C-alpha positions, 0 to 999 in steps of 0.5 A, spaced: 671 337 753 673 344 751 668 345 745 671 351 742 678 347 742 675 341 738 672 346 733 678 350 732 682 343 731 676 341 726 677 348 722 685 347 722 684 340 719 679 342 714 684 348 712 689 343 711 685 338 707 683 344 702 688 345 696 685 352 695 684 358 700 677 358 704 672 363 706 668 364 712 661 362 709 664 356 705 667 353 712 661 355 716 657 351 711 662 345 711 663 344 718 656 346 721 658 352 725 655 359 725 659 364 721 661 368 727 664 362 730 668 361 724 670 368 724 672 368 731 676 362 730 680 364 724 681 371 728 684 367 734 688 362 729 691 368 725 693 372 731 697 365 733 700 365 727 697 358 724 692 362 719 693 368 714 688 372 710 689 372 703 691 379 701 685 383 698 680 377 699 676 374 704 679 367 704 684 364 709 689 358 708 694 355 713 701 358 714 707 353 715 706 353 722 703 347 722 708 344 718 714 347 723 710 343 729 710 337 725 717 337 722 719 338 730 716 331 731 718 327 725 725 330 727 725 327 734 722 320 732 728 320 727 733 322 732 730 316 737 730 311 731 737 313 729 740 314 736 738 307 738 744 303 736 749 308 739 745 308 745 745 301 746 753 300 745 754 306 750 750 302 755 754 296 754 761 300 754 759 304 761 754 299 764 750 306 766 744 309 764 744 313 757 740 319 756 738 322 749 736 329 750 734 335 746 734 343 748 728 346 749 729 353 751 732 353 758 731 346 759 733 339 756 727 334 755 729 327 755 727 323 749 729 316 750 733 312 755 736 306 757 736 304 764 742 301 768 742 294 770 745 297 777 740 297 783 743 304 784 742 308 778 740 315 776 733 316 776 729 320 770 723 319 765 722 319 758 719 326 757 721 329 763 725 336 763 731 338 767 734 345 767 739 345 762 745 349 766 745 343 771 745 337 767 751 334 762 746 333 756 744 341 757 751 343 758 753 339 752 748 342 748 749 349 750 756 349 748 754 349 741 749 355 742 752 362 741 754 366 747 748 370 747 744 364 748 746 364 755 744 371 756 737 368 757 739 365 763 738 370 770 744 372 773 743 368 779 741 361 777 737 357 782 741 352 786 739 345 787 745 342 790 751 345 793 755 344 787 750 347 782 753 353 778 749 359 781 752 364 777 752 366 769 760 366 770 761 359 773 756 357 767 760 360 762 766 357 764 763 350 764 761 351 757 767 354 755 771 347 758 765 343 754 767 347 747 774 345 748 773 338 750 768 336 746 763 333 752 761 336 758 761 333 765 758 333 772 762 330 777 757 331 782 750 332 782 748 339 780 741 338 779 740 332 783 744 330 789 750 324 788 749 324 780 755 324 776 754 325 768 758 326 761 755 328 755 756 330 748 752 334 743 749 331 736 750 335 730 745 334 724 747 335 716 749 342 716 752 342 723 747 344 727 746 342 734 740 337 734 741 334 741 745 330 746 747 323 748 750 322 755 751 317 761 749 318 768 750 314 775 751 315 782 758 319 784 759 314 789 761 309 783 763 314 778 769 317 780 772 323 776 777 319 772 772 314 770 768 319 767 774 321 763 774 314 761 767 314 759 768 320 755 771 317 750 765 312 749 760 318 749 764 322 744 764 316 740 756 315 740 755 322 739 759 322 733 756 316 730 749 319 731 751 325 728 754 321 722 748 317 721 744 324 721 749 326 715 754 330 718 760 330 715 764 334 719 767 342 719 771 343 713 
């Protein structure tokens, strides 16, 4: 067990429970830490943006950083709960695996999934990550990000399969197509061999992109024409979740 880490967490909890700023001696007495220990922990937390010193005083209080982290967790929990009915309807309409994802930097994180009843299906796990540029939910979300966001990706992208978009030029073309259609497709696996997928972004109350919903399965079963048919259901699911989140559409 990392004792310094535990002490840091206890210090955060104490500051969070305090209605007024706290001083080093005060905190040391309450936590039974040495003053030098408290000062060192406060300095580290201050450097990381979790604590700030009151100007002109020797007291400290938490910043909004903790609130920001907690808000992200709550939003994800709300998104999963709200998305469940639409995910279930999409699963019934397509018979394929359904994913709910969010964008985290250059990757997608799978928040929730409904497994296909087919013996042969797309295999992923909740909490796992995938390169955003090589999966349908990632491309659907990137389509709602500013053009400059794609500059975060290296000019030469890692090629996972023969169909992976390996240059920014190819990726930008896919993103532009997703913007025009309202959904993104991967007809042949770009991250994992043999996977076809379709996804659409989910928008929040103010129109900000909050996630994406998509379906995937083996490309031996899901042909390009069938993806086109499934895209109607994917769009409907994304719009239904967006509406439930308070999105009323762009004026």
